[in-house]
N, C-alpha and C positions, 0 to 999 in steps of 0.2 A: 191829313185828315181823311183822305179818300180810301186808305187801306190798300191791301194787296191787289184787289180787283181793279182799282183806279190805275195802278202801275201797269197792270197787264193790258188794260185798254189803251193806255198811252203808248206802250211798246207796240201794240198792234197797229195803232194809227200811224206811228212813226215808220213802221215797216211798209205799210200801204203807201205812205208819202214817198218813200224811197223807190218803190216800184213805179209809181206814177211819174216821178222825176226821170227815172231811167227810160220809161216808155216815151216821154217827151223828147228824149235825145234821139231815139230811133224813128219816131213818128214821121219826120220829113222824108226819110227813105221810102217808107210805105206810101206816103202821100204822093211822092214823085211818080209812082206807078199807078196812081188813081185809087189807092186803097187807104185803109186806116185800121187802127186797133183800138178796142175799147176794153178797159178793165172792168169786169163785172163784179168780181169779189175776190177776196183773199181768204183762203181756208187753210189754216195752219201756215205752212211756208210756201204754199202753191198759189198761183194766180190763175183765176178763171177769166178767160178773155173771149172776145168775139171779134172776128175779122169783118170788116165792112168794105163797101165799095168794090173796086176791082179785085181786092184780095179775097173776097167771099166768092168761092167758086173757082178760084185760080188753081191750076194743077200743081203749082209750086207752094201752095199755102202751108201744107204740113212741113215741108222742108224749111220754109221761112220761119215758122213757129219754133221748130225744134233746133235747127242749126243756127238760126239767126237770133230770134227774140229770146228764147230760153237761155242760150249760151251768153248773150249780152247781159241779161238780168243776173245770171250767176256771177258774172264778173263785177257788175255794178252794185249788187245788193248782197251783203254778207248773209249767208245762211239761206239764200233763196233755193227753193226746191224745183218745182216743175211748172211749165205752162200747160194749162188744160184748155183745150179748144172747146168752147161752148157755142161755136157758130152753128146755127140751125142746119140740120141735114149735113153735118160735117163740112159746111162751107160750100157745098155744091149748088145750093139754091134750088134743089128739085122741088117742083110744085106737084106733089103727088095728087092733089085734089084736081089738078087740071089735066092729068094724063088720062088718056082713053083706056078703057079696059077691053081687052080682046078675049 
């Protein structure tokens, strides 16, 4: 009774659940280093994420996202695209409002 849109919504929710399940598998590795990852949204086949804790601002954050998280999601979730880092300030935690102007 839901029509084609209901089927698309269900497929999107299933895709998001697959991504969340895969993130749960790798979350302990991030947490072991004092960090974590948060799924913010899924747009098309891509996941928008935010790194938190020690991962936010870590010099290895981009490598972790690209070579670690993204590749793991591509293996675990059929049709997965890219991980897009939506960590504020690129994960470096710069507080521009607190920096002195010279």
